RODO-2510 file (C-alpha; in nm, 4 decimals, decimal comma):
residues 542
     n   res          X          Y          Z
     1     m    -1,7572     1,4529     3,0744
     2     a    -1,6453     1,3397     2,7305
     3     q    -1,4430     1,0303     2,7320
     4     f    -1,2340     0,8613     2,4567
     5     s    -1,0886     0,5222     2,5124
     6     s    -0,9956     0,1939     2,3411
     7     a    -0,8046    -0,1363     2,4295
     8     s    -0,4856     0,0563     2,2733
     9     w    -0,5290     0,4034     2,4048
    10     p    -0,5416     0,5374     2,7513
    11     s    -0,8607     0,6890     2,8977
    12     i    -0,8849     1,0497     2,7615
    13     t    -1,1240     1,2982     2,8901
    14     v    -1,2299     1,6453     2,8007
    15     s    -1,3889     1,8592     3,0955
    16     p    -1,7564     1,9596     3,0316
    17     e    -1,6577     2,3188     3,0489
    18     q    -1,4178     2,2909     2,7595
    19     l    -1,6356     2,0727     2,5680
    20     a    -1,9169     2,3139     2,5993
    21     a    -1,6764     2,5975     2,4827
    22     i    -1,5809     2,4214     2,1881
    23     r    -1,9463     2,3354     2,0900
    24     t    -2,0425     2,6997     2,1474
    25     s    -1,7633     2,8226     1,9258
    26     f    -1,8370     2,5887     1,6482
    27     m    -2,2214     2,6818     1,6569
    28     a    -2,1447     3,0532     1,6580
    29     d    -1,9204     3,0188     1,3446
    30     w    -2,1600     2,7993     1,1633
    31     d    -2,4485     3,0444     1,2311
    32     k    -2,2398     3,3013     1,0517
    33     v    -2,1899     3,0803     0,7589
    34     c    -2,5547     2,9918     0,7501
    35     q    -2,6392     3,3653     0,7607
    36     q    -2,3854     3,4609     0,4696
    37     a    -2,5284     3,1674     0,2772
    38     s    -2,8943     3,2998     0,3081
    39     q    -2,7704     3,6555     0,2035
    40     g    -2,5911     3,5126    -0,1018
    41     t    -2,2475     3,6327     0,0109
    42     l    -2,0857     3,3152     0,1170
    43     q    -1,7326     3,2706    -0,0216
    44     a    -1,5221     2,9640     0,0361
    45     p    -1,2640     2,9509     0,3204
    46     t    -0,9105     3,0814     0,2641
    47     d    -0,7715     2,7421     0,2849
    48     r    -0,5667     2,6736    -0,0131
    49     r    -0,7589     2,3702    -0,1104
    50     f    -1,0690     2,5751    -0,1474
    51     r    -0,9199     2,8824    -0,3361
    52     d    -1,0527     2,7936    -0,6984
    53     p    -1,3640     3,0033    -0,7870
    54     a    -1,5498     2,6682    -0,8162
    55     w    -1,5808     2,6490    -0,4511
    56     s    -1,7303     2,9936    -0,4041
    57     s    -1,9543     2,9714    -0,7109
    58     n    -2,1938     2,7156    -0,5427
    59     p    -2,3160     2,7969    -0,2002
    60     w    -2,3560     2,4291    -0,1266
    61     f    -1,9683     2,3454    -0,1962
    62     a    -1,8906     2,6564     0,0006
    63     g    -2,0729     2,5617     0,2886
    64     l    -1,9339     2,2131     0,2689
    65     a    -1,5956     2,3486     0,2787
    66     h    -1,6589     2,5738     0,5624
    67     s    -1,8222     2,2785     0,7518
    68     y    -1,4942     2,0715     0,6910
    69     v    -1,2872     2,3536     0,8275
    70     l    -1,4877     2,4101     1,1363
    71     g    -1,4904     2,0415     1,2090
    72     a    -1,1308     1,9973     1,1622
    73     r    -1,0757     2,2967     1,4024
    74     a    -1,2979     2,1633     1,6591
    75     l    -1,0981     1,8200     1,6572
    76     n    -0,7717     2,0211     1,7161
    77     q    -0,9354     2,2026     1,9940
    78     l    -1,0563     1,8467     2,1332
    79     a    -0,6970     1,7264     2,1240
    80     d    -0,5712     2,0443     2,2869
    81     a    -0,8159     2,0183     2,5590
    82     a    -0,7758     1,6490     2,6251
    83     q    -0,6921     1,5744     2,9897
    84     a    -0,3889     1,3426     2,9221
    85     d     0,0039     1,3502     2,9489
    86     d     0,1946     1,5315     2,6637
    87     e     0,2971     1,2095     2,4921
    88     t    -0,0815     1,0943     2,4523
    89     r    -0,2048     1,4243     2,3700
    90     e     0,0450     1,4519     2,0974
    91     r    -0,0524     1,1197     1,9476
    92     l    -0,4071     1,2191     1,9734
    93     r    -0,3380     1,5291     1,7874
    94     f    -0,1237     1,3508     1,5263
    95     t    -0,4258     1,0884     1,4771
    96     l    -0,7003     1,3396     1,4403
    97     m    -0,4858     1,5391     1,1883
    98     q    -0,4474     1,2378     0,9774
    99     w    -0,8275     1,1647     0,9954
   100     a    -0,8964     1,5321     0,9086
   101     e    -0,6470     1,5677     0,6142
   102     a    -0,7982     1,2293     0,4719
   103     t    -1,1635     1,3554     0,4827
   104     s    -1,1215     1,7028     0,3091
   105     p    -1,4012     1,7315     0,0428
   106     a    -1,1183     1,8270    -0,1939
   107     n    -0,9984     1,4668    -0,1961
   108     f    -1,3314     1,3200    -0,3408
   109     f    -1,4810     1,3611    -0,6882
   110     l    -1,8091     1,4070    -0,5639
   111     t    -1,7528     1,6749    -0,3265
   112     n    -1,4774     1,8605    -0,5323
   113     p    -1,6580     2,1045    -0,7675
   114     q    -1,3100     2,2085    -0,9287
   115     a    -1,2661     1,8544    -1,0507
   116     q    -1,6343     1,8214    -1,1701
   117     q    -1,5855     2,1333    -1,3622
   118     k    -1,2791     2,0249    -1,5250
   119     a    -1,4456     1,6924    -1,6282
   120     i    -1,7206     1,8791    -1,7977
   121     e    -1,4932     2,1426    -1,9638
   122     t    -1,2663     1,8372    -2,1011
   123     h    -1,5669     1,6071    -2,1872
   124     g    -1,4417     1,3643    -1,9444
   125     q    -1,0792     1,3471    -2,0512
   126     s    -0,9614     1,4634    -1,7182
   127     i    -1,1360     1,1502    -1,5463
   128     a    -0,9606     0,9308    -1,8061
   129     s    -0,6194     1,1047    -1,7590
   130     g    -0,6754     1,0665    -1,3817
   131     m    -0,7559     0,6900    -1,3939
   132     l    -0,4435     0,6528    -1,6166
   133     n    -0,2429     0,8313    -1,3710
   134     m    -0,3652     0,6045    -1,0814
   135     l    -0,2844     0,2998    -1,2894
   136     q     0,0758     0,4064    -1,3386
   137     d     0,1101     0,4915    -0,9734
   138     l     0,0048     0,1472    -0,8824
   139     q     0,2457    -0,0094    -1,1032
   140     k     0,5163     0,1997    -0,9653
   141     g     0,3985     0,1306    -0,6079
   142     h     0,4009     0,5038    -0,4985
   143     l     0,2312     0,8148    -0,5518
   144     s     0,3894     1,0424    -0,8116
   145     q     0,4929     1,3893    -0,6972
   146     t     0,6710     1,4664    -1,0008
   147     d     0,7463     1,3765    -1,3548
   148     e     1,0004     1,1060    -1,2823
   149     d     1,0945     1,0546    -1,6650
   150     a     1,2336     1,4303    -1,6627
   151     f     1,5419     1,3278    -1,4429
   152     e     1,8334     1,1093    -1,4800
   153     v     2,0983     1,0811    -1,1885
   154     g     2,4281     1,1886    -1,3490
   155     k     2,2614     1,3573    -1,6354
   156     n     2,0677     1,6548    -1,4981
   157     v     2,0849     1,5827    -1,1230
   158     a     2,4024     1,4882    -0,9318
   159     i     2,6022     1,6498    -1,2200
   160     t     2,8963     1,8213    -1,0439
   161     p     3,2244     1,6795    -1,2003
   162     g     3,4429     1,4378    -0,9949
   163     h     3,5647     1,0830    -0,9541
   164     v     3,4903     0,7983    -0,7244
   165     v     3,8170     0,7544    -0,5428
   166     y     3,7396     0,4789    -0,2945
   167     q     3,4583     0,2147    -0,2376
   168     n     3,3799    -0,0696    -0,0011
   169     a     3,0576    -0,2410     0,0824
   170     l     2,8941     0,0383     0,2287
   171     m     2,9848     0,3502     0,0498
   172     q     3,1755     0,5226    -0,2335
   173     l     3,3808     0,8199    -0,1786
   174     i     3,3601     1,0874    -0,4328
   175     q     3,6270     1,3639    -0,4891
   176     y     3,4844     1,6618    -0,6777
   177     a     3,7028     1,8307    -0,9489
   178     p     3,8365     2,1834    -0,8624
   179     q     3,6875     2,4651    -1,0358
   180     t     3,9424     2,7338    -0,8963
   181     e     4,3165     2,7620    -0,9839
   182     q     4,3974     2,7626    -0,6083
   183     v     4,2178     2,5641    -0,3227
   184     h     4,2393     2,5548     0,0583
   185     s     4,4860     2,2970     0,1663
   186     c     4,2351     2,1374     0,4166
   187     p     3,9576     1,9504     0,2457
   188     l     3,5926     1,9270     0,3364
   189     v     3,4457     1,5889     0,3718
   190     i     3,0463     1,5725     0,3721
   191     v     2,8514     1,2951     0,5222
   192     p     2,4874     1,3108     0,4000
   193     p     2,2219     1,0985     0,5473
   194     c     2,1922     0,7143     0,4405
   195     i     1,8151     0,7293     0,4865
   196     n     1,7983     0,9521     0,1580
   197     k     2,0381     0,9689    -0,1384
   198     y     2,3303     1,2287    -0,1273
   199     y     2,2276     1,4339    -0,4291
   200     i     2,0013     1,6380    -0,2483
   201     l     2,3216     1,8444    -0,1847
   202     d     2,3981     1,8263    -0,5686
   203     l     2,0685     1,8561    -0,7554
   204     q     2,1531     2,1001    -1,0409
   205     e     2,3991     2,3838    -1,0795
   206     n     2,1756     2,6531    -0,9790
   207     n     2,0954     2,4942    -0,6348
   208     s     2,3953     2,2546    -0,5681
   209     f     2,5448     2,2947    -0,2355
   210     v     2,8403     2,0721    -0,3351
   211     n     2,9167     2,2860    -0,6364
   212     y     2,8921     2,6053    -0,4374
   213     a     3,1580     2,4874    -0,1956
   214     v     3,3758     2,3653    -0,4661
   215     q     3,3428     2,7224    -0,6557
   216     q     3,4365     2,8737    -0,3252
   217     g     3,7817     2,7205    -0,3308
   218     f     3,7515     2,3844    -0,1413
   219     t     3,8440     2,0411    -0,2287
   220     v     3,5181     1,8353    -0,1546
   221     f     3,4918     1,4821    -0,0690
   222     l     3,1499     1,3266    -0,0262
   223     v     3,0112     0,9880     0,0908
   224     s     2,7782     0,8253    -0,1425
   225     w     2,6002     0,5406     0,0703
   226     r     2,5128     0,2076    -0,1029
   227     n     2,1353     0,1451    -0,1491
   228     p     2,1168    -0,2188    -0,0182
   229     l     1,8648    -0,4453    -0,2028
   230     p     1,6612    -0,7579    -0,0958
   231     s     1,8753    -0,9555    -0,3513
   232     d     2,2161    -0,8640    -0,1846
   233     t     2,3716    -1,1670    -0,0222
   234     d     2,7118    -1,0075     0,0823
   235     g     2,6066    -0,9388     0,4296
   236     i     2,5022    -0,5633     0,3988
   237     q     2,1686    -0,6584     0,5478
   238     q     2,3303    -0,7367     0,8666
   239     a     2,5271    -0,4133     0,8804
   240     t     2,5099    -0,2281     1,2221
   241     w     2,5490     0,1249     1,3501
   242     g     2,9004     0,0587     1,4418
   243     d     2,9809    -0,0594     1,0825
   244     y     2,8580     0,2510     0,9259
   245     l     3,0659     0,4515     1,1895
   246     q     3,3913     0,2451     1,1218
   247     q     3,3670     0,1384     0,7495
   248     g     3,1675     0,4424     0,6342
   249     v     3,2583     0,7707     0,8091
   250     l     3,5826     0,6999     0,9469
   251     t     3,7228     0,5348     0,6567
   252     a     3,6047     0,8301     0,4320
   253     l     3,7703     1,0709     0,6804
   254     h     4,0950     0,8774     0,6610
   255     a     4,0925     0,8424     0,2917
   256     a     4,0299     1,2110     0,2447
   257     s     4,3112     1,2843     0,4755
   258     q     4,5554     1,0674     0,3027
   259     i     4,4722     1,1853    -0,0578
   260     s     4,5005     1,5664     0,0710
   261     s     4,8260     1,4866     0,2727
   262     q     4,6610     1,6602     0,5765
   263     p     4,6561     1,5343     0,9062
   264     q     4,3107     1,6643     0,9742
   265     v     4,0108     1,7457     0,7392
   266     n     3,6931     1,9574     0,7934
   267     a     3,3766     1,7583     0,8100
   268     l     3,0166     1,8436     0,7572
   269     g     2,7061     1,5897     0,8510
   270     f     2,3525     1,6715     0,7248
   271     c     2,0715     1,5217     0,9066
   272     v     2,1232     1,1668     1,0307
   273     g     2,4567     1,1925     0,8652
   274     g     2,5441     1,4581     1,1336
   275     t     2,4445     1,2166     1,3950
   276     m     2,6752     0,9455     1,2599
   277     l     2,9480     1,1953     1,1971
   278     a     2,9645     1,3253     1,5600
   279     s     2,9356     0,9684     1,6855
   280     a     3,2234     0,8589     1,4340
   281     l     3,4368     1,1498     1,5897
   282     a     3,3499     1,0574     1,9389
   283     l     3,4636     0,6831     1,8463
   284     a     3,7853     0,8185     1,6988
   285     h     3,8654     1,0369     2,0001
   286     g     3,8126     0,7125     2,2141
   287     s     4,0859     0,5389     2,0344
   288     g     4,3241     0,8483     2,0546
   289     w     4,2568     0,9876     1,7036
   290     q     4,1483     1,3481     1,6186
   291     p     4,0747     1,3393     1,2450
   292     v     3,8765     1,6427     1,2117
   293     r     3,9636     2,0154     1,2219
   294     s     3,6236     2,1585     1,2315
   295     l     3,2832     2,0151     1,2411
   296     t     2,9552     2,1238     1,0651
   297     l     2,6048     2,0049     1,1674
   298     l     2,3214     2,0788     0,9307
   299     t     1,9669     1,9979     1,0911
   300     s     2,1162     1,7196     1,3015
   301     f     2,0112     1,5577     1,6248
   302     l     2,2784     1,4782     1,8944
   303     d     2,0160     1,5319     2,1618
   304     f     1,6837     1,3616     2,0672
   305     t     1,4838     1,5344     2,3580
   306     h     1,3076     1,7438     2,1327
   307     s     1,2432     1,5122     1,8320
   308     g     0,9272     1,6891     1,7081
   309     v     0,6512     1,5064     1,5290
   310     l     0,8252     1,1895     1,4757
   311     d     0,8064     1,1215     1,8572
   312     v     0,4430     1,0004     1,7878
   313     f     0,6083     0,6941     1,6597
   314     v     0,8347     0,6108     1,9359
   315     d     0,7709     0,3878     2,2269
   316     e     0,8956     0,0749     2,3738
   317     q     0,6370    -0,1403     2,2023
   318     h     0,7593    -0,0212     1,8466
   319     a     1,1220    -0,0528     1,9285
   320     r     1,0763    -0,4198     2,0272
   321     w     0,8834    -0,4835     1,7013
   322     r     1,1692    -0,3502     1,5135
   323     d     1,4202    -0,5330     1,7202
   324     f     1,2219    -0,8480     1,6417
   325     q     1,1683    -0,7678     1,2841
   326     l     1,4995    -0,6370     1,1609
   327     g     1,7491    -0,6806     1,4648
   328     a     1,9168    -0,9883     1,3116
   329     g     1,8970    -0,8804     0,9369
   330     g     1,6814    -0,7687     0,6621
   331     l     1,5953    -0,4314     0,5307
   332     m     1,4087    -0,1251     0,6263
   333     s     1,2237    -0,0564     0,3006
   334     a     1,2542     0,2823     0,1237
   335     r     0,8792     0,2609     0,0714
   336     e     0,7955     0,2277     0,4356
   337     l     1,0387     0,5146     0,5125
   338     g     0,8979     0,7387     0,2109
   339     t     0,5151     0,6698     0,3372
   340     t     0,6084     0,7530     0,7072
   341     f     0,7761     1,0950     0,6181
   342     s     0,5111     1,1884     0,3621
   343     f     0,2324     1,1581     0,6192
   344     l     0,4222     1,3895     0,8468
   345     r     0,2767     1,6472     0,6148
   346     p    -0,0206     1,4691     0,4443
   347     s    -0,1891     1,7907     0,3040
   348     e     0,1234     1,8777     0,1059
   349     l     0,2744     1,5602     0,0175
   350     v    -0,0142     1,3095    -0,0047
   351     w    -0,3601     1,4412    -0,0475
   352     n    -0,2447     1,7409    -0,2749
   353     y    -0,1312     1,4889    -0,5362
   354     v    -0,4316     1,2863    -0,4955
   355     s    -0,6415     1,5622    -0,5942
   356     s    -0,4243     1,6897    -0,8816
   357     n    -0,3185     1,3703    -1,0266
   358     y    -0,6214     1,1441    -0,9882
   359     l    -0,9232     1,4111    -0,9608
   360     m    -0,7879     1,6692    -1,1819
   361     g    -0,6132     1,4338    -1,4143
   362     d    -0,3156     1,6555    -1,4275
   363     a     0,0415     1,5459    -1,4909
   364     p     0,2897     1,6110    -1,2007
   365     p     0,5379     1,8919    -1,3230
   366     a     0,9114     1,8237    -1,3224
   367     f     1,0884     1,9206    -0,9914
   368     d     1,4131     1,8032    -0,9043
   369     l     1,3483     1,8141    -0,5427
   370     l     1,0582     1,5901    -0,5537
   371     y     1,2279     1,3618    -0,7820
   372     w     1,4938     1,3071    -0,5228
   373     n     1,2262     1,2555    -0,2454
   374     s     1,0814     0,9586    -0,4716
   375     d     1,4208     0,8046    -0,5131
   376     g     1,4587     0,6314    -0,1871
   377     t     1,6799     0,4229    -0,0153
   378     n     1,6529     0,1009     0,1915
   379     l     1,8447     0,0632     0,5195
   380     p     2,0077    -0,2469     0,6968
   381     g     1,7748    -0,3893     0,9647
   382     p     2,0211    -0,3951     1,2453
   383     y     2,1325    -0,0322     1,1866
   384     f     1,7751     0,0736     1,1876
   385     a     1,6783    -0,0967     1,4841
   386     w     1,9830     0,0270     1,6786
   387     y     1,9300     0,3867     1,5645
   388     f     1,5585     0,3743     1,6492
   389     r     1,6002     0,2408     2,0089
   390     n     1,9304     0,4185     2,1041
   391     t     1,8465     0,7659     1,9760
   392     y     1,4706     0,8440     1,9628
   393     l     1,3729     0,6088     2,2471
   394     d     1,6576     0,5988     2,4879
   395     n     1,8535     0,9038     2,3837
   396     k     2,1856     0,7317     2,4586
   397     l     2,4289     0,9414     2,2556
   398     i     2,3998     1,2318     2,5120
   399     k     2,5044     1,0044     2,7996
   400     p     2,8655     0,9581     2,8200
   401     d     2,9825     0,6021     2,7835
   402     q     2,6356     0,4539     2,7359
   403     v     2,7027     0,3565     2,3781
   404     v     2,9970     0,1469     2,2974
   405     v     3,1240     0,0577     1,9557
   406     d     3,3919    -0,2127     1,9145
   407     g     3,4493    -0,2025     2,2758
   408     i     3,5065     0,1837     2,2724
   409     p     3,2648     0,4069     2,4739
   410     l     3,1496     0,7140     2,3011
   411     d     3,1480     1,0502     2,4822
   412     l     3,0253     1,3374     2,2771
   413     g     3,1581     1,5836     2,5262
   414     t     3,5162     1,5040     2,3762
   415     l     3,4367     1,6842     2,0631
   416     d     3,6028     2,0112     2,1159
   417     m     3,6718     2,1119     1,7627
   418     p     3,5200     2,4386     1,6182
   419     a     3,1674     2,3708     1,5222
   420     f     2,9207     2,5452     1,2978
   421     i     2,5602     2,4118     1,3748
   422     y     2,2591     2,4882     1,1461
   423     g     1,8820     2,4536     1,2234
   424     s     1,5678     2,5384     0,9854
   425     r     1,2991     2,7519     1,1611
   426     d     1,0050     2,5434     1,0349
   427     d     1,1753     2,1855     1,0212
   428     h     0,9153     1,9471     1,1206
   429     i     1,1721     1,6440     1,1217
   430     v     1,4681     1,8120     1,3133
   431     p     1,2907     2,1151     1,4997
   432     w     1,5489     2,3809     1,5480
   433     e     1,5293     2,3750     1,9009
   434     g     1,6668     2,0203     1,8758
   435     a     1,9409     2,1139     1,6399
   436     y     2,0362     2,4075     1,8911
   437     d     2,0599     2,1524     2,1536
   438     s     2,4055     2,0605     2,0162
   439     m     2,5221     2,3728     2,1452
   440     h     2,5038     2,2201     2,4963
   441     i     2,6959     1,8998     2,4097
   442     l     2,9790     2,0159     2,1883
   443     k     3,2691     2,1968     2,3923
   444     g     3,4787     2,3781     2,1484
   445     p     3,3948     2,7259     2,0003
   446     r     3,0519     2,6934     1,8520
   447     r     2,8461     2,9139     1,5955
   448     f     2,4589     2,8532     1,5634
   449     v     2,2688     2,9733     1,2621
   450     m     1,9172     2,9400     1,1910
   451     g     1,7658     2,9647     0,8239
   452     a     1,4070     3,0122     0,7054
   453     s     1,1759     2,7475     0,5890
   454     g     1,2077     2,3683     0,6532
   455     h     1,4144     2,0721     0,6592
   456     i     1,5106     2,0559     0,2959
   457     a     1,4152     2,4021     0,1502
   458     g     1,6097     2,5685     0,4400
   459     v     1,9291     2,3977     0,3672
   460     i     1,9151     2,4006    -0,0049
   461     n     1,8930     2,7968    -0,0770
   462     h     2,1753     2,8951    -0,3116
   463     p     2,2708     3,2581    -0,2659
   464     a     2,2169     3,3450    -0,6307
   465     r     1,8341     3,2941    -0,5861
   466     g     1,8465     3,5814    -0,3207
   467     r     1,5524     3,3914    -0,1195
   468     r     1,4595     3,3524     0,2404
   469     s     1,6701     3,4663     0,5159
   470     y     1,8591     3,3477     0,8346
   471     w     1,9286     3,4404     1,1809
   472     a     2,2659     3,4817     1,3374
   473     q     2,4111     3,6612     1,6334
   474     h     2,7496     3,7501     1,4850
   475     a     2,8873     3,9148     1,1718
   476     d     3,2230     3,7697     1,1918
   477     t     3,3430     3,4301     1,2758
   478     g     3,1293     3,4441     1,5676
   479     h     3,2532     3,1873     1,8136
   480     q     3,0289     3,1332     2,1123
   481     a     3,1998     3,0058     2,4088
   482     s     2,8972     2,9023     2,5943
   483     a     2,5382     2,8304     2,4885
   484     m     2,2283     3,0076     2,6114
   485     p     1,8933     2,8763     2,5934
   486     a     1,7277     2,8448     2,2537
   487     d     1,4687     3,1172     2,3135
   488     q     1,7345     3,3546     2,4454
   489     w     1,9295     3,3031     2,1358
   490     l     1,6613     3,3672     1,8977
   491     d     1,5765     3,6970     2,1082
   492     a     1,9270     3,8109     2,0553
   493     a     1,9894     3,6896     1,6985
   494     t     1,9562     3,9255     1,3976
   495     e     1,7746     3,8579     1,0650
   496     h     1,9665     3,8600     0,7309
   497     a     1,8206     3,8448     0,3975
   498     g     1,9371     3,5790     0,1662
   499     s     2,1239     3,2536     0,2188
   500     w     2,3060     3,1220     0,5112
   501     w     2,5802     2,9607     0,2913
   502     p     2,8007     3,2649     0,2532
   503     d     2,8115     3,2979     0,6397
   504     w     2,9095     2,9232     0,6425
   505     i     3,1743     2,9888     0,3906
   506     q     3,3238     3,2591     0,5844
   507     w     3,3331     3,0470     0,8857
   508     l     3,4907     2,7482     0,7142
   509     k     3,7552     2,9335     0,5409
   510     h     3,9156     3,0154     0,8942
   511     h     3,9562     2,6521     0,9359
   512     a     4,0606     2,5424     0,5873
   513     g     4,4421     2,6486     0,5840
   514     d     4,6320     2,8296     0,3171
   515     l     4,5641     2,8487    -0,0428
   516     q     4,7762     2,6202    -0,2545
   517     p     4,7501     2,5222    -0,6520
   518     a     4,4397     2,2889    -0,7252
   519     p     4,5211     1,9203    -0,7700
   520     t     4,5412     1,8221    -1,1319
   521     q     4,3853     1,4869    -1,0881
   522     a     4,1822     1,2983    -0,8492
   523     g     4,2947     1,0562    -0,5807
   524     s     4,6425     0,9581    -0,5164
   525     s     4,8664     0,6603    -0,5883
   526     h     4,7010     0,4553    -0,3271
   527     y     4,3616     0,5816    -0,4068
   528     q     4,3216     0,5521    -0,7746
   529     p     4,0028     0,6916    -0,9437
   530     i     3,7472     0,4129    -0,9981
   531     e     3,4777     0,5779    -1,2138
   532     q     3,3361     0,9212    -1,2693
   533     a     3,0729     1,0878    -1,0332
   534     p     2,8025     1,0304    -0,9428
   535     g     2,9150     0,6414    -0,9358
   536     r     2,7299     0,3267    -0,9303
   537     y     2,5926     0,3413    -0,5648
   538     v     2,3633     0,6269    -0,6151
   539     q     2,2083     0,4902    -0,9375
   540     v     2,0672     0,1799    -0,7545
   541     r     1,6864     0,2403    -0,7035
   542     a     1,5071     0,0692    -0,4361
***
């Protein structure tokens, strides 16, 4: 019986029968490769890394590509066959995936015929350009995924007009200028994740979620989180989860309510912003305040049971290290966060750019989404340490009264406002089943919609582009009084072409109040405009 073990790994075994089956499958497929090579008909595998004709023009390189693909498949089969608990098996699968992706022959000049051919055609210029790209990335401290000089926050990304109408040590609150003569009386407050910058929701006019909502007749407010720096000495490096709920989310909701003269607002949270928003609303309910008329959660966890691939990083040892490292203060760096998320999809977000930037010497193209991805944020250490332990590790938010903020126990079961919950079908950060789990927690009328694609591309899907699709069960406002299991929901759902945004807009309008003349200026007598959007906080680079 094959056995794998080390000081840090439990003993992992594979039965002789399964090991023999994997070996037999590998040799049978390798024999086919050798036979095709001898007949002169061998083509490179269909894997996108080997689709260039250079891989098929030489039998040696085609065979090398096939040996890699077969070897990587065998490693995955070994991981699947491992006699271990689910947690250990997932970690083994993740580790072997990282090793397999890193050792692809496409990642090295001597084993990449496409890079060699380009070097010959350019008389070595591609090699010189690749070295220059590498030196520039070393100076930046990160792998370039796009032409970062092509974008500037406030110039060609984050350009929806508006004003900052409030700020404190944690956030700025932006109020966007109306683009319709009339607006709904109840405004929309958006809480983006503080782990990234908000302008993923406001990239450019043709893909801006914020601009689209404004054009539909909503007064939109948005939280722009501060990006703390190591040089900051005002205490932000000691900010806690509770600080973000009180001084961030609840303060923003209160300000929007005051400016709009509405007792309640509609609120939307995206990713970690949704987790914070729901937690803040439970905190408000615990003190007798109900600030929100409706709740929208986009790719957000409330229940962290199905936390996807990120679960491989979660254990008590890691939590203790973060408590020791960051619990009393300091910063979780944007570089570490960015590296972690990139290596969740290393083929697309790491090695693809190693090959194109360094081996081929290509300049990364301009792409707004990848520019945003490179513009990372630091997080206060106590906030991150608390979040890691109490959500991913202990999953305390779904346990009534287990989380206490400023002496008030939180109970997400008190959230009984109408809720729109969205998940992306191919999301590797918040699996759609994990987003759907919120249907079992919230108590009011609920509607769940699932979009095609992943964590970002599924959300940012402007209707004008006519791309992708979404699944839903109802064509009207579609309130569901109770939640069925996720697989049953999907079986009963209908696929619709295009973006899910109009579906959400239709739902939101039922909770947005009557139409009234659009405000002629931002803020109010108490909340005077401070500066134009996008504001200063979002322009601070980590």
